[in-house]
C-alpha positions in Angstrom: -171.7 131.1 -58.5 -175.0 129.9 -59.8 -176.1 130.8 -63.4 -179.2 132.5 -61.9 -176.9 134.8 -59.7 -174.8 135.3 -62.8 -177.7 136.5 -64.9 -179.1 139.0 -62.3 -175.7 140.3 -61.4 -174.4 140.8 -65.1 -176.2 144.1 -66.0 -175.7 146.0 -62.6 -171.9 145.1 -62.9 -171.9 146.2 -66.5 -173.4 149.4 -65.7 -170.7 150.0 -62.8 -167.9 149.0 -65.3 -169.2 151.5 -67.8 -169.3 154.2 -65.2 -166.0 153.2 -63.9 -164.5 153.3 -67.2 -165.8 156.9 -67.8 -164.6 158.3 -64.5 -161.2 156.4 -64.8 -160.8 158.0 -68.2 -161.6 161.5 -66.9 -159.2 161.1 -64.0 -156.3 160.0 -66.2 -157.1 163.1 -68.6 -157.0 165.4 -65.6 -153.7 164.0 -64.4 -152.4 164.2 -67.9 -153.3 167.8 -68.2 -151.8 168.6 -64.7 -148.6 167.0 -65.8 -148.3 168.4 -69.4 -148.5 172.0 -68.1 -146.2 171.6 -65.0 -142.8 171.6 -66.8 -141.4 174.4 -69.1 -138.1 175.2 -70.6 -136.8 179.0 -70.8 -135.5 180.2 -74.1 -134.3 183.7 -73.4 -133.1 184.5 -77.0 -136.2 183.9 -79.2 -136.2 186.2 -82.3 -139.5 187.4 -83.5 -140.3 186.7 -87.2 -143.7 188.3 -87.3 -147.2 188.2 -85.6 -150.6 187.0 -86.5 -154.2 187.3 -85.5 -156.0 184.0 -86.0 -159.9 183.7 -85.8 -161.8 180.8 -84.5 -163.3 178.4 -87.0 -166.4 177.8 -84.7 -166.8 181.4 -83.5 -165.7 184.0 -86.1 -165.9 186.8 -83.5 -163.3 185.2 -81.3 -159.6 185.6 -82.0 -156.2 184.8 -80.6 -152.6 186.2 -80.7 -149.8 184.2 -82.4 -146.1 185.2 -82.3 -144.0 183.4 -84.8 -140.3 182.9 -83.3 -137.1 181.3 -83.9 -136.4 179.7 -80.4 -132.5 180.1 -80.8 -130.5 182.2 -82.9 -129.2 179.1 -85.0 -132.8 177.7 -85.4 -134.3 177.6 -88.7 -137.6 176.3 -87.6 -140.3 178.8 -87.0 -142.5 178.1 -83.8 -145.8 179.5 -83.0 -145.8 181.2 -79.5 -149.2 181.9 -78.2 -150.3 184.1 -75.3 -152.5 181.5 -73.9 -150.8 177.9 -74.4 -154.1 175.9 -74.2 -155.0 177.6 -77.5 -158.1 179.1 -76.5 -159.8 181.9 -78.5 -160.9 184.6 -76.1 -159.9 187.9 -77.6 -161.7 190.3 -79.9 -159.7 191.4 -83.1 -158.7 194.8 -81.6 -157.6 193.2 -78.4 -155.5 190.5 -80.3 -153.8 193.2 -82.7 -153.1 195.6 -79.8 -151.3 192.6 -77.9 -149.3 191.7 -81.1 -148.0 195.4 -81.2 -145.6 194.4 -78.3 -143.5 192.1 -80.4 -141.7 193.9 -83.4 -140.1 191.9 -86.1 -136.4 190.8 -85.4 -136.8 191.8 -81.7 -135.3 189.3 -79.1 -137.7 188.1 -76.4 -137.9 185.1 -73.8 -140.2 182.2 -74.7 -141.1 179.1 -72.7 -141.4 175.7 -74.5 -143.2 172.7 -72.9 -141.0 169.7 -72.0 -143.5 167.3 -73.0 -144.8 168.8 -76.1 -142.4 170.8 -78.1 -145.3 172.5 -80.0 -146.5 174.3 -77.0 -144.6 177.6 -76.9 -145.6 180.5 -74.8 -144.7 184.3 -74.9 -145.9 184.8 -71.2 -143.9 183.4 -68.3 -144.5 179.9 -67.4 -143.4 178.5 -64.2 -142.7 174.8 -63.3 -145.2 173.6 -60.7 -145.5 170.2 -58.8 -148.3 168.0 -59.8 -150.9 167.3 -57.4 -150.3 163.6 -56.3 -154.0 162.9 -55.4 -154.9 163.0 -59.1 -152.5 160.2 -59.8 -153.4 158.2 -56.7 -157.1 158.7 -57.6 -156.5 157.5 -61.3 -154.6 154.4 -60.1 -157.3 153.3 -57.6 -159.9 153.8 -60.1 -157.9 151.6 -62.7 -157.6 148.8 -60.1 -161.4 149.0 -59.3 -162.3 149.0 -62.9 -160.0 146.0 -63.6 -161.6 144.1 -60.8 -165.0 145.0 -62.3 -164.0 143.9 -65.7 -162.7 140.5 -64.3 -166.0 139.9 -62.6 -167.8 140.8 -65.7 -165.8 138.3 -67.8 -166.5 135.6 -65.3 -170.2 136.2 -65.4 -170.1 136.2 -69.3 -168.2 132.8 -69.1 -170.8 131.5 -66.7 -173.7 132.8 -68.8 -172.3 131.4 -72.0 -171.7 128.1 -70.4 -175.2 128.1 -69.2 -176.4 128.7 -72.7 -174.3 126.0 -73.9 -175.7 123.5 -71.4 -179.2 124.4 -72.5 -178.3 123.9 -76.2 -176.7 120.5 -75.4 -179.8 119.3 -73.6 -182.2 120.2 -76.5 -180.0 119.1 -79.5 -177.5 116.4 -78.3 -178.4 112.8 -78.3 -178.3 110.6 -74.9 -174.5 110.2 -75.1 -174.1 113.9 -74.6 -174.5 113.4 -71.0 -170.8 112.2 -71.0 -171.2 108.6 -71.3 -169.2 108.5 -74.7 -168.6 111.9 -75.5 -165.4 112.0 -73.3 -167.0 114.7 -70.7 -167.2 112.0 -67.9 -164.0 111.0 -66.1 -165.3 107.4 -65.6 -165.0 104.6 -68.2 -167.9 104.4 -70.6 -170.5 101.8 -70.2 -173.1 100.5 -72.5 -176.3 102.6 -72.0 -179.6 100.8 -72.2 -182.1 102.7 -74.3 -185.8 102.7 -74.8 -188.6 101.5 -72.5 -187.5 104.0 -69.9 -189.4 105.0 -66.7 -192.6 106.8 -66.9 -192.8 110.5 -65.7 -194.2 109.4 -62.4 -191.8 106.7 -61.8 -189.0 109.0 -62.3 -190.4 111.4 -59.8 -190.9 108.4 -57.3 -187.3 107.4 -57.9 -186.0 111.0 -57.0 -188.3 111.5 -54.1 -187.4 108.1 -52.6 -183.6 108.6 -52.4 -183.5 112.4 -52.0 -181.1 113.7 -49.4 -180.5 116.8 -47.6 -178.1 119.2 -49.2 -174.5 119.0 -47.6 -174.0 121.4 -44.7 -170.5 122.3 -45.7 -170.8 123.1 -49.4 -167.2 124.0 -50.0 -165.7 120.9 -48.4 -168.2 118.5 -49.7 -167.3 116.1 -52.4 -170.6 115.9 -54.1 -170.4 115.8 -57.8 -173.3 114.9 -59.9 -172.5 111.8 -62.3 -174.2 113.4 -65.0 -173.4 117.1 -65.3 -170.1 116.7 -63.2 -170.8 119.9 -61.4 -170.9 120.1 -57.5 -173.8 121.2 -55.3 -175.0 124.7 -55.6 -177.9 126.7 -54.1 -179.9 126.3 -57.5 -180.0 122.4 -57.1 -183.1 122.1 -55.0 -183.0 118.3 -54.8 -180.1 115.8 -54.6 -180.5 112.1 -55.2 -178.2 109.4 -53.7 -179.0 106.0 -55.5 -178.5 102.7 -53.7 -175.6 102.1 -56.0 -173.9 104.9 -54.3 -173.8 107.3 -57.1 -174.9 110.8 -56.7 -177.2 113.0 -58.9 -178.9 116.3 -59.0 -182.5 115.5 -59.1 -183.1 117.6 -62.2 -180.2 116.1 -64.0 -181.4 112.5 -63.2 -185.0 113.3 -64.3 -183.7 114.6 -67.7 -181.5 111.7 -68.1 -184.6 109.4 -67.7 -186.7 111.5 -69.9 -184.2 111.1 -72.7 -184.4 107.4 -72.5 -181.8 106.4 -70.0 -182.9 103.4 -67.7 -179.8 102.7 -66.0 -177.2 104.5 -63.8 -174.8 106.2 -66.0 -171.8 105.0 -64.2 -172.4 101.4 -63.0 -175.1 100.5 -65.5 -177.4 99.3 -62.7 -181.1 99.3 -63.9 -183.0 102.3 -62.4 -186.3 100.3 -62.4 -184.7 98.2 -59.5 -184.5 101.2 -57.4 -188.2 102.2 -57.9 -189.9 101.2 -54.7 -193.2 100.4 -56.3 -191.5 98.2 -59.0 -189.1 96.2 -57.0 -188.8 94.2 -53.6 -186.4 95.0 -50.8 -184.4 91.8 -51.6 -183.6 93.3 -55.1 -182.3 96.6 -53.5 -180.1 94.5 -51.2 -178.4 92.9 -54.2 -176.9 96.2 -54.9 -173.7 97.2 -53.1 -175.1 99.7 -50.4 -171.8 99.5 -48.2 -170.3 102.6 -49.9 -173.3 104.8 -49.5 -172.4 107.9 -47.6 -174.7 110.8 -47.0 -173.0 114.0 -46.3 
């Protein structure tokens, strides 16, 4: 994937990833709620300690009924049993007081405690239910899709960061940063001739003279630029194959010349020997052309 494609794809995928994260979170919350309220344990010998009417902190006109109970005769821990286990405040004060009159202190009642959260206790009958499997399947599928989006997003971030690093290198690094002595190149280092490089016009003449068509089979081609060590990509509009059989992206070769390079960065062949207007055909034949293969 080219850096241009990465740049234009980054923000849409970031938006999709954000939306996917929100939807995935909502699905897991929904599944957790369904699972939480699906399993209950019955306690038939709960002892009522007292009752309370609690008001909402956000809406003073809304109340709920609370029955303090001992779940077992031997228990010493008082549990708050609610009429509505979700803790909602949906009664008036009169309604809550009327409901609490059903539970006299020291009376024995049946309570239901949640199997997943021991703090959820109800004085109303709670039945065990089966959780709809579609919630779990949807949550898993959404998680997988989100993971793929995040993976693509990370690849794009790495690609973009690499592009910025290349631009910074081209602007701030000396000539050797193209890989001759920095260790980036897999070939042995050669002494680089500096100064007195080709002019802007001669650099373009050189690239135009040895420009070749992009390889038809991109994935199977062995085209690797001798400077940036990257293979052919669609963003490379010109490819150059010098008579010394070494391959370049046209843009990379022109930048190399502009920074003072005046020879092939692999075999040290003088580039001026390849410029048609500066050399004769006999000089070109002095270079080894037998290994030149155009894909």
